[in-house]
Backbone as ProteinMPNN parsed JSONL, in Angstrom:
{"seq_chain_A": "MKSLLKVIQLYKNETNLIAKAIKNNRDAQHVLFEMYAPKMLSVCRYYIKDLQHAEEAMLNGFFKVFSNLKNFRGEGSFEGWIRRIMVRESISFLRQQKQIEFPMEELGFKNDFTNIINTEIEVAEIQQLIDELPEGYKMVFVMYAIEGYKHHEIAQMLNITEGTSKSQLFKARNLLQQKIKDLNKTSYGTK", "coords_chain_A": {"N_chain_A": [[0.835, -1.178, 0.0], [0.616, 2.158, -0.887], [1.982, 5.078, 0.595], [-0.018, 7.721, 1.726], [0.839, 10.109, 2.566], [2.398, 13.11, 1.818], [5.709, 13.978, 1.303], [7.274, 16.812, 2.367], [9.772, 18.797, 1.197], [12.322, 20.257, 3.091], [13.612, 23.417, 2.802], [16.837, 24.428, 2.825], [18.601, 26.247, 1.815], [18.859, 29.632, 1.794], [18.778, 31.468, -0.36], [17.578, 29.947, -2.37], [15.141, 29.487, -1.1], [14.123, 32.104, -1.002], [13.876, 32.679, -3.734], [11.891, 30.825, -4.44], [9.832, 31.703, -2.774], [9.308, 34.2, -3.861], [7.963, 33.437, -6.103], [5.536, 32.899, -5.064], [5.416, 30.488, -3.63], [3.986, 28.785, -1.185], [4.953, 27.0, 0.771], [7.694, 27.63, 0.899], [7.488, 30.284, 1.709], [6.347, 29.882, 4.195], [8.409, 28.495, 5.532], [10.405, 30.484, 5.568], [9.071, 32.383, 7.135], [8.836, 30.949, 9.554], [11.539, 30.71, 10.176], [12.355, 33.344, 10.715], [10.406, 34.692, 12.242], [10.421, 34.525, 15.189], [12.699, 36.132, 15.919], [12.008, 38.543, 14.713], [9.673, 39.21, 16.011], [10.725, 39.846, 18.461], [12.144, 42.151, 17.752], [10.009, 43.898, 17.078], [8.788, 43.952, 19.541], [10.612, 45.357, 21.093], [9.976, 47.965, 20.498], [7.206, 48.182, 20.81], [5.11, 48.009, 23.479], [2.927, 46.314, 24.239], [2.377, 42.917, 23.788], [0.552, 41.667, 22.023], [0.002, 43.722, 20.199], [2.572, 44.052, 19.231], [2.883, 41.603, 17.941], [0.945, 41.94, 15.965], [2.077, 44.05, 14.493], [4.376, 42.725, 13.62], [3.255, 40.71, 11.979], [2.018, 42.307, 10.03], [4.335, 43.401, 9.049], [5.563, 41.111, 7.93], [3.743, 40.61, 5.906], [4.343, 42.773, 4.263], [7.001, 42.089, 3.732], [6.729, 39.735, 2.162], [5.18, 40.749, 0.102], [6.918, 42.502, -1.083], [9.146, 41.082, -1.712], [10.373, 40.602, -4.144], [11.813, 42.876, -4.501], [14.052, 42.656, -2.933], [17.425, 42.874, -3.146], [19.623, 41.377, -2.527], [21.724, 42.654, -1.434], [23.568, 42.966, 1.326], [22.411, 41.358, 4.356], [19.642, 39.101, 4.331], [18.153, 38.86, 6.634], [18.715, 41.329, 7.854], [17.439, 43.026, 6.05], [14.749, 42.277, 6.405], [14.527, 42.969, 9.088], [14.761, 45.8, 9.01], [12.351, 46.41, 7.774], [10.588, 45.563, 9.776], [11.238, 47.328, 11.869], [10.442, 49.77, 10.737], [7.732, 49.196, 10.406], [6.919, 48.913, 13.057], [7.364, 51.516, 14.005], [5.551, 52.845, 12.375], [3.163, 51.716, 13.308], [3.115, 52.746, 15.944], [2.951, 55.459, 15.36], [0.429, 55.546, 14.159], [-1.099, 54.937, 16.342], [-0.697, 57.173, 17.707], [1.295, 57.354, 19.651], [3.833, 58.32, 19.782], [5.815, 60.883, 20.857], [7.784, 63.727, 20.59], [9.541, 65.999, 22.35], [10.089, 69.315, 21.282], [12.189, 70.878, 22.032], [15.581, 71.758, 21.78], [18.199, 70.631, 23.418], [21.278, 71.546, 24.898], [24.014, 69.432, 25.502], [26.556, 67.265, 26.82], [28.345, 64.969, 24.758], [29.44, 62.599, 25.655], [28.24, 59.871, 26.42], [27.359, 57.921, 29.216], [27.689, 54.48, 30.059], [25.036, 52.167, 30.662], [24.595, 51.025, 33.931], [26.427, 48.183, 34.979], [24.844, 45.367, 36.075], [23.171, 42.75, 37.868], [20.742, 42.434, 36.713], [17.808, 41.001, 35.406], [16.918, 40.098, 32.029], [14.194, 40.452, 31.432], [13.513, 42.346, 33.336], [15.006, 44.534, 32.475], [13.798, 44.962, 29.973], [11.295, 45.712, 30.922], [11.959, 48.124, 32.204], [12.769, 49.622, 29.984], [10.335, 49.666, 28.632], [8.927, 51.375, 30.288], [9.868, 53.856, 29.688], [9.211, 57.144, 28.327], [7.544, 57.274, 25.15], [8.935, 58.564, 22.964], [11.582, 58.724, 23.947], [12.082, 56.02, 24.313], [11.829, 54.977, 21.703], [13.995, 56.201, 20.283], [16.13, 55.336, 21.883], [16.038, 52.504, 21.603], [16.406, 52.273, 18.827], [18.973, 53.359, 18.529], [20.709, 52.222, 20.584], [20.134, 49.471, 20.572], [19.361, 48.583, 17.977], [21.336, 49.808, 16.469], [21.307, 52.031, 14.778], [22.398, 55.143, 13.369], [22.458, 58.602, 14.467], [21.705, 60.377, 12.393], [20.298, 58.667, 10.717], [18.208, 57.858, 12.365], [16.959, 60.31, 12.777], [16.072, 60.856, 10.186], [14.303, 58.674, 9.718], [12.373, 59.062, 11.72], [11.522, 61.561, 11.248], [12.597, 63.826, 12.587], [14.971, 66.141, 14.057], [18.588, 65.708, 14.078], [19.632, 66.652, 16.44], [17.436, 66.462, 18.178], [17.189, 63.694, 18.247], [19.618, 63.002, 19.508], [19.245, 64.311, 21.944], [16.973, 62.974, 22.945], [18.041, 60.406, 23.264], [20.047, 60.892, 25.18], [18.457, 61.728, 27.376], [16.934, 59.403, 27.716], [18.888, 57.501, 28.426], [19.843, 58.626, 30.832], [17.502, 58.503, 32.392], [17.059, 55.718, 32.392], [19.4, 54.865, 33.726], [18.938, 55.973, 36.244], [16.626, 54.561, 36.972], [17.677, 51.982, 37.068], [19.538, 52.227, 39.148], [17.732, 52.759, 41.236], [16.317, 50.342, 41.203], [18.37, 48.564, 41.89], [18.927, 49.469, 44.487], [16.533, 48.806, 45.738], [16.546, 46.034, 45.333], [18.756, 45.195, 46.784], [18.12, 45.873, 49.318], [18.659, 48.435, 50.292], [17.016, 50.502, 50.157]], "CA_chain_A": [[0.0, 0.0, 0.0], [1.37, 3.392, -0.976], [1.729, 6.077, 1.624], [-0.791, 8.86, 1.269], [1.474, 11.321, 3.058], [3.336, 13.761, 0.91], [6.894, 14.458, 1.994], [7.597, 18.183, 1.972], [11.195, 19.052, 1.325], [12.702, 21.458, 3.824], [14.57, 24.185, 2.028], [17.877, 24.936, 3.707], [19.311, 27.326, 1.151], [18.052, 30.849, 1.883], [18.61, 32.032, -1.701], [16.59, 29.094, -3.025], [13.867, 29.764, -0.444], [13.668, 33.423, -1.435], [13.447, 32.554, -5.139], [10.605, 30.109, -4.458], [8.835, 32.552, -2.119], [8.953, 35.248, -4.83], [6.987, 32.819, -7.013], [4.373, 32.603, -4.221], [5.437, 29.128, -3.089], [3.549, 28.928, 0.212], [5.848, 26.233, 1.651], [8.915, 28.417, 1.068], [7.129, 31.437, 2.532], [6.145, 29.38, 5.557], [9.727, 28.201, 6.107], [11.033, 31.779, 5.859], [8.366, 32.952, 8.283], [9.23, 30.189, 10.748], [12.944, 30.998, 10.456], [12.596, 34.71, 11.146], [9.345, 35.262, 13.077], [10.788, 34.776, 16.599], [13.606, 37.279, 16.015], [11.323, 39.765, 14.303], [8.749, 39.558, 17.086], [11.563, 40.53, 19.459], [12.411, 43.499, 17.238], [8.779, 44.681, 17.244], [8.537, 44.066, 20.989], [11.45, 46.436, 21.617], [9.31, 49.236, 20.255], [5.791, 48.158, 21.179], [5.015, 47.411, 24.818], [1.924, 45.261, 24.278], [2.795, 41.787, 22.959], [-0.41, 41.438, 20.935], [0.23, 44.749, 19.194], [3.867, 43.733, 18.61], [2.604, 40.509, 17.004], [0.219, 42.526, 14.837], [3.061, 44.781, 13.69], [5.225, 41.73, 12.978], [2.502, 40.08, 10.891], [1.924, 43.311, 8.969], [5.672, 43.485, 8.479], [5.783, 39.961, 7.054], [2.942, 40.828, 4.708], [5.15, 43.653, 3.427], [8.176, 41.319, 3.293], [6.375, 38.847, 1.054], [4.684, 41.575, -1.001], [8.041, 43.228, -1.69], [10.303, 40.19, -1.774], [11.042, 40.751, -5.449], [12.679, 44.059, -4.411], [15.271, 42.342, -2.189], [18.49, 42.798, -4.145], [20.725, 40.54, -2.071], [22.781, 43.506, -0.887], [23.427, 42.826, 2.765], [21.753, 40.115, 4.758], [18.191, 39.022, 4.216], [17.633, 39.144, 7.972], [18.796, 42.776, 8.039], [16.396, 43.626, 5.217], [13.486, 42.034, 7.11], [14.593, 43.735, 10.336], [14.445, 47.205, 8.694], [10.906, 46.469, 7.533], [9.925, 45.433, 11.078], [11.44, 48.582, 12.599], [9.553, 50.769, 10.123], [6.35, 48.812, 10.696], [6.694, 49.236, 14.471], [7.26, 52.974, 14.083], [4.279, 53.181, 11.734], [2.107, 51.327, 14.243], [3.087, 53.711, 17.041], [2.447, 56.722, 14.818], [-1.016, 55.402, 13.983], [-1.68, 54.948, 17.684], [-0.326, 58.48, 18.253], [2.03, 57.104, 20.88], [5.177, 58.879, 19.701], [5.903, 62.317, 21.051], [9.14, 64.227, 20.728], [9.597, 67.412, 22.706], [10.798, 70.01, 20.222], [13.319, 71.667, 22.497], [16.919, 71.258, 21.473], [19.004, 70.896, 24.595], [22.723, 71.356, 24.798], [24.512, 68.455, 26.461], [27.812, 66.663, 26.389], [28.116, 63.762, 23.957], [30.08, 61.399, 26.183], [27.222, 59.133, 27.149], [27.866, 56.863, 30.088], [27.014, 53.2, 29.846], [24.102, 51.744, 31.692], [25.34, 50.357, 34.99], [26.469, 46.724, 34.921], [24.185, 44.791, 37.237], [22.667, 41.392, 37.699], [19.325, 42.583, 36.386], [17.305, 40.063, 34.415], [16.524, 40.679, 30.746], [12.792, 40.875, 31.525], [13.482, 43.592, 34.111], [15.522, 45.584, 31.601], [12.73, 45.257, 29.007], [10.257, 46.453, 31.654], [12.466, 49.492, 32.392], [12.702, 50.275, 28.675], [8.915, 49.887, 28.358], [8.442, 52.478, 31.115], [10.343, 55.133, 29.15], [8.29, 57.822, 27.412], [7.67, 56.657, 23.824], [9.99, 59.187, 22.171], [12.863, 58.283, 24.503], [12.187, 54.583, 24.064], [12.037, 54.754, 20.267], [15.361, 56.578, 19.922], [17.05, 54.463, 22.618], [16.05, 51.185, 20.964], [16.995, 52.382, 17.49], [20.399, 53.655, 18.639], [21.469, 51.304, 21.44], [19.861, 48.06, 20.294], [19.378, 48.334, 16.532], [22.592, 50.292, 15.908], [21.148, 53.126, 13.83], [23.096, 56.4, 13.653], [21.5, 59.681, 14.73], [21.141, 60.926, 11.155], [19.322, 57.696, 10.219], [17.049, 57.946, 13.258], [16.3, 61.581, 12.473], [15.387, 60.711, 8.901], [13.193, 57.727, 9.843], [11.342, 59.571, 12.621], [11.19, 62.914, 10.824], [13.02, 64.745, 13.631], [16.34, 66.592, 13.812], [19.623, 64.92, 14.749], [19.724, 67.164, 17.803], [16.351, 65.866, 18.951], [17.558, 62.297, 18.434], [20.668, 62.962, 20.539], [18.631, 64.736, 23.2], [16.11, 61.888, 23.408], [18.917, 59.329, 23.728], [20.665, 61.362, 26.413], [17.438, 61.682, 28.419], [16.568, 57.999, 27.926], [19.963, 56.849, 29.18], [19.835, 59.141, 32.206], [16.335, 57.952, 33.07], [17.317, 54.283, 32.611], [20.41, 54.735, 34.773], [18.288, 56.247, 37.523], [15.738, 53.44, 37.263], [18.518, 50.837, 37.434], [20.033, 52.508, 40.504], [16.607, 52.555, 42.145], [16.052, 48.913, 41.24], [19.45, 47.948, 42.668], [18.738, 49.826, 45.885], [15.407, 48.0, 46.196], [16.947, 44.632, 45.29], [19.75, 44.904, 47.795], [17.592, 46.277, 50.599], [19.191, 49.698, 50.775], [15.987, 51.528, 49.979]], "C_chain_A": [[0.884, 1.248, 0.0], [0.975, 4.33, 0.152], [0.97, 7.26, 1.015], [-0.18, 10.185, 1.709], [2.471, 11.854, 2.043], [4.517, 14.277, 1.734], [7.221, 15.84, 1.445], [9.073, 18.42, 2.249], [11.42, 20.337, 2.113], [13.8, 22.156, 3.047], [15.59, 24.802, 2.976], [18.563, 26.156, 3.106], [18.419, 28.563, 1.098], [17.78, 31.453, 0.503], [17.545, 31.26, -2.472], [15.196, 29.347, -2.434], [13.274, 31.087, -0.929], [13.139, 33.36, -2.862], [12.091, 31.869, -5.23], [9.491, 30.965, -3.847], [8.392, 33.684, -3.036], [7.893, 34.731, -5.798], [5.732, 32.363, -6.263], [4.28, 31.148, -3.774], [5.162, 29.24, -1.592], [4.441, 28.156, 1.184], [7.126, 27.019, 1.931], [8.63, 29.642, 1.934], [6.96, 31.027, 3.994], [7.485, 29.112, 6.247], [10.449, 29.503, 6.46], [10.385, 32.436, 7.073], [8.809, 32.264, 9.567], [10.679, 30.483, 11.153], [13.107, 32.349, 11.146], [11.562, 35.29, 12.112], [9.77, 35.479, 14.533], [11.704, 35.998, 16.779], [12.873, 38.575, 15.713], [10.254, 40.185, 15.315], [9.524, 40.282, 18.191], [11.86, 41.959, 19.027], [11.18, 44.379, 17.458], [8.494, 44.929, 18.72], [9.416, 45.132, 21.633], [10.728, 47.769, 21.546], [7.913, 49.301, 20.849], [5.618, 47.35, 22.458], [4.086, 46.195, 24.848], [2.277, 44.147, 23.293], [1.84, 41.533, 21.798], [-0.24, 42.467, 19.827], [1.564, 44.529, 18.483], [3.69, 42.606, 17.594], [1.886, 41.036, 15.758], [1.184, 43.27, 13.908], [3.97, 43.8, 12.947], [4.505, 41.079, 11.791], [2.312, 41.037, 9.724], [3.27, 43.475, 8.27], [5.956, 42.323, 7.54], [4.92, 40.041, 5.796], [3.721, 41.712, 3.737], [6.394, 42.94, 2.904], [7.801, 40.496, 2.069], [5.819, 39.621, -0.146], [5.821, 42.235, -1.774], [9.292, 42.381, -1.85], [11.071, 40.319, -3.081], [11.991, 41.946, -5.454], [13.953, 43.811, -3.603], [16.376, 42.065, -3.199], [19.668, 41.93, -3.726], [21.906, 41.346, -1.563], [22.608, 43.509, 0.618], [22.666, 41.555, 3.085], [20.24, 40.218, 4.589], [17.558, 39.358, 5.56], [17.645, 40.65, 8.251], [17.719, 43.505, 7.257], [15.033, 43.474, 5.899], [13.423, 42.902, 8.362], [14.235, 45.216, 10.097], [12.948, 47.379, 8.433], [10.158, 46.412, 8.864], [10.067, 46.71, 11.903], [10.487, 49.643, 12.05], [8.083, 50.469, 10.414], [5.998, 49.13, 12.148], [6.518, 50.738, 14.66], [5.924, 53.427, 13.492], [3.109, 52.859, 12.658], [1.987, 52.357, 15.359], [2.593, 55.075, 16.575], [0.93, 56.669, 14.658], [-1.737, 55.46, 15.326], [-1.445, 56.287, 18.385], [0.392, 58.337, 19.588], [3.448, 57.664, 20.846], [5.085, 60.381, 19.89], [7.364, 62.676, 21.246], [9.07, 65.684, 21.136], [10.481, 68.136, 21.696], [11.999, 70.812, 20.712], [14.634, 70.984, 22.145], [17.799, 71.614, 22.655], [20.476, 70.711, 24.304], [23.152, 70.357, 25.859], [25.804, 67.875, 25.933], [27.52, 65.325, 25.706], [28.751, 62.503, 24.527], [29.092, 60.651, 27.076], [27.879, 58.067, 28.012], [27.065, 55.604, 29.834], [26.041, 52.926, 30.977], [24.881, 50.861, 32.657], [25.273, 48.844, 34.823], [25.874, 46.168, 36.203], [23.78, 43.367, 36.909], [21.175, 41.413, 37.363], [18.956, 41.592, 35.273], [16.882, 40.805, 33.143], [15.087, 41.199, 30.806], [12.676, 42.184, 32.306], [13.978, 44.767, 33.267], [14.467, 45.968, 30.57], [11.625, 46.058, 29.681], [10.685, 47.905, 31.861], [12.409, 50.278, 31.077], [11.253, 50.593, 28.327], [8.361, 51.085, 29.125], [8.919, 53.847, 30.619], [9.235, 55.81, 28.361], [8.566, 57.343, 25.983], [8.776, 57.254, 22.966], [11.366, 58.747, 22.629], [13.117, 56.828, 24.111], [12.534, 54.304, 22.601], [13.494, 55.043, 19.89], [16.364, 55.665, 20.618], [17.164, 53.103, 21.939], [16.741, 51.252, 19.603], [18.512, 52.574, 17.572], [21.153, 52.541, 19.372], [21.282, 49.836, 21.083], [19.978, 47.751, 18.809], [20.641, 48.846, 15.848], [22.46, 51.375, 14.848], [21.956, 54.333, 14.3], [22.049, 57.504, 13.817], [20.899, 60.262, 13.448], [20.103, 59.977, 10.556], [18.034, 57.753, 11.05], [16.245, 59.201, 12.931], [15.488, 61.48, 11.188], [14.15, 59.809, 9.032], [12.039, 58.279, 10.681], [10.896, 60.993, 12.284], [11.421, 63.93, 11.947], [14.423, 65.216, 13.286], [17.327, 65.661, 14.505], [19.763, 65.36, 16.201], [18.645, 66.592, 18.71], [16.653, 64.403, 19.229], [18.596, 62.166, 19.554], [20.105, 63.313, 21.907], [17.769, 63.617, 23.794], [16.944, 60.721, 23.95], [19.548, 59.691, 25.063], [19.688, 61.243, 27.58], [17.049, 60.238, 28.75], [17.628, 57.288, 28.759], [19.998, 57.325, 30.622], [18.684, 58.552, 33.007], [16.518, 56.461, 33.36], [18.342, 54.07, 33.717], [19.792, 54.967, 36.151], [17.376, 55.093, 37.926], [16.527, 52.207, 37.699], [19.093, 51.029, 38.835], [18.935, 52.257, 41.524], [16.291, 51.073, 42.304], [17.109, 48.191, 42.061], [19.3, 48.236, 44.157], [17.615, 48.972, 46.489], [15.794, 46.525, 46.313], [17.902, 44.263, 46.432], [19.373, 45.453, 49.169], [18.13, 47.58, 51.149], [18.185, 50.83, 50.599], [14.809, 51.254, 50.864]], "O_chain_A": [[1.802, 1.361, 0.813], [-0.173, 4.376, 0.595], [1.294, 7.728, -0.077], [-0.62, 11.252, 1.283], [3.28, 11.109, 1.491], [4.323, 14.94, 2.752], [7.418, 16.025, 0.244], [9.552, 18.265, 3.372], [10.798, 21.365, 1.845], [14.802, 21.541, 2.681], [15.236, 25.611, 3.834], [19.055, 27.011, 3.842], [17.37, 28.561, 0.455], [16.666, 31.901, 0.233], [16.708, 31.857, -3.15], [14.204, 29.414, -3.16], [12.083, 31.178, -1.226], [12.084, 33.916, -3.166], [11.234, 32.287, -6.01], [8.358, 30.96, -4.327], [7.23, 34.09, -2.999], [7.035, 35.486, -6.255], [4.963, 31.543, -6.765], [3.182, 30.633, -3.563], [5.997, 29.727, -0.83], [4.664, 28.611, 2.306], [7.588, 27.07, 3.071], [9.436, 29.997, 2.794], [7.38, 31.74, 4.906], [7.669, 29.463, 7.413], [11.04, 29.611, 7.534], [11.076, 32.98, 7.936], [9.121, 32.928, 10.555], [11.002, 30.502, 12.341], [13.914, 32.48, 12.066], [11.839, 36.307, 12.748], [9.495, 36.55, 15.074], [11.5, 36.801, 17.69], [13.091, 39.587, 16.378], [9.964, 41.372, 15.459], [9.015, 41.233, 18.784], [11.831, 42.876, 19.848], [11.301, 45.492, 17.972], [8.013, 45.998, 19.095], [9.012, 45.75, 22.618], [10.862, 48.603, 22.441], [7.485, 50.348, 21.335], [5.939, 46.163, 22.509], [4.431, 45.163, 25.423], [2.456, 44.402, 22.102], [2.285, 41.214, 20.695], [-0.325, 42.129, 18.646], [1.684, 44.784, 17.284], [4.275, 42.646, 16.511], [2.187, 40.624, 14.638], [1.112, 43.132, 12.686], [4.297, 44.017, 11.78], [5.091, 40.921, 10.72], [2.429, 40.639, 8.565], [3.334, 43.663, 7.055], [6.527, 42.521, 6.467], [5.336, 39.582, 4.732], [3.759, 41.442, 2.537], [6.8, 43.159, 1.762], [8.485, 40.556, 1.047], [5.975, 39.187, -1.287], [5.702, 42.495, -2.971], [10.377, 42.908, -2.097], [12.292, 40.159, -3.107], [12.874, 42.032, -6.308], [14.844, 44.66, -3.585], [16.277, 41.141, -4.005], [20.616, 41.766, -4.494], [22.969, 40.79, -1.289], [21.603, 44.005, 1.127], [22.321, 40.778, 2.195], [19.655, 41.296, 4.696], [16.546, 40.057, 5.619], [16.692, 41.183, 8.819], [17.15, 44.486, 7.738], [14.256, 44.426, 5.962], [12.388, 43.498, 8.661], [13.497, 45.812, 10.881], [12.356, 48.383, 8.83], [9.188, 47.145, 9.053], [9.117, 47.129, 12.564], [9.808, 50.33, 12.813], [7.289, 51.382, 10.64], [4.884, 49.573, 12.429], [5.628, 51.178, 15.387], [5.253, 54.293, 14.052], [2.171, 53.648, 12.774], [0.883, 52.795, 15.686], [1.895, 55.77, 17.314], [0.231, 57.629, 14.981], [-2.851, 55.974, 15.423], [-1.921, 56.513, 19.497], [0.141, 59.088, 20.53], [4.194, 57.49, 21.809], [4.361, 61.066, 19.167], [8.089, 62.004, 21.98], [8.598, 66.522, 20.368], [11.521, 67.61, 21.299], [12.747, 71.365, 19.905], [14.751, 69.761, 22.216], [18.11, 72.786, 22.865], [20.867, 69.82, 23.55], [22.695, 70.432, 26.999], [26.108, 67.98, 24.745], [26.556, 64.641, 26.05], [28.615, 61.432, 23.935], [29.104, 60.778, 28.3], [28.826, 57.401, 27.594], [25.901, 55.663, 29.44], [26.214, 53.398, 32.101], [25.717, 50.055, 32.249], [24.209, 48.285, 34.559], [26.354, 46.47, 37.296], [24.022, 42.863, 35.812], [20.445, 40.484, 37.709], [19.716, 41.389, 34.326], [16.536, 41.985, 33.183], [14.797, 42.275, 30.283], [11.844, 43.032, 31.983], [13.428, 45.866, 33.341], [14.254, 47.153, 30.312], [11.076, 46.983, 29.081], [9.873, 48.818, 31.711], [12.046, 51.453, 31.064], [10.965, 51.661, 27.788], [7.426, 51.739, 28.662], [8.429, 54.878, 31.079], [8.395, 55.124, 27.779], [9.711, 57.04, 25.647], [9.493, 56.51, 22.298], [12.225, 58.43, 21.807], [14.198, 56.461, 23.65], [13.418, 53.501, 22.302], [14.147, 54.218, 19.25], [17.351, 55.259, 20.006], [18.27, 52.607, 21.725], [17.557, 50.394, 19.268], [19.25, 52.008, 16.766], [22.116, 51.986, 18.844], [22.198, 49.036, 21.278], [20.619, 46.774, 18.423], [20.987, 48.377, 14.765], [23.403, 51.616, 14.094], [22.169, 54.515, 15.498], [20.91, 57.368, 13.37], [19.716, 60.601, 13.419], [19.131, 60.43, 9.951], [16.927, 57.703, 10.514], [15.019, 59.162, 12.823], [14.357, 61.96, 11.115], [13.08, 60.14, 8.521], [10.873, 58.004, 10.398], [10.017, 61.555, 12.937], [10.57, 64.775, 12.225], [15.009, 64.738, 12.315], [16.954, 64.914, 15.409], [19.985, 64.535, 17.087], [18.905, 66.274, 19.87], [16.4, 63.919, 20.332], [18.463, 61.32, 20.438], [20.45, 62.686, 22.909], [17.829, 63.347, 24.994], [16.597, 60.123, 24.969], [19.575, 58.869, 25.979], [20.037, 60.725, 28.641], [16.859, 59.891, 29.915], [17.301, 56.556, 29.692], [20.165, 56.52, 31.538], [18.86, 58.149, 34.157], [16.174, 55.992, 34.444], [18.17, 53.186, 34.557], [20.087, 54.245, 37.103], [17.355, 54.693, 39.09], [16.1, 51.475, 38.592], [19.128, 50.084, 39.623], [19.167, 51.621, 42.552], [16.029, 50.604, 43.412], [16.782, 47.3, 42.845], [19.518, 47.357, 44.99], [17.735, 48.479, 47.61], [15.418, 45.852, 47.273], [17.852, 43.156, 46.968], [20.204, 45.493, 50.077], [18.064, 47.811, 52.356], [18.495, 51.99, 50.871], [13.839, 52.012, 50.853]]}, "name": "protein", "num_of_chains": 1, "seq": "MKSLLKVIQLYKNETNLIAKAIKNNRDAQHVLFEMYAPKMLSVCRYYIKDLQHAEEAMLNGFFKVFSNLKNFRGEGSFEGWIRRIMVRESISFLRQQKQIEFPMEELGFKNDFTNIINTEIEVAEIQQLIDELPEGYKMVFVMYAIEGYKHHEIAQMLNITEGTSKSQLFKARNLLQQKIKDLNKTSYGTK"}
């Protein structure tokens, strides 16, 4: 008796997967989604506090990935290309929700940012501290410190000045440092 089960080949070669996905091969699209969805959900979650909304942004981002896959030129990594789409989709989501605000004042400050204090804080606690930042601070902090964007890139993507980007980062780092100090004091019973 012949087996009625169809064996689906797993595509290991990313270039081959992309070529098949461009031709609307649902299996290839599914494999690409499964490969990148966990990382891209993390990217969206950096920006969007609510997990369900982060998932929504990620799914909208993947819709754009597959709709525009033919535009991927192979310059740079495929993951980086997807990541940029997810960042833009997260920013777009927050704009639609009117959750991004940037104070327009341009403050003078020194550019030698100090690092966030090294502690034994759990990743979930750090994410919670980042989530508590005002949205403008959070957006610039994540884009600069986590995603690695430069201030001119952030300014262009968020339609703000470089000075505002630097100011938001400076304020975000100061606020995070204070929150970490407070958390350490609470954790070690000195508060």
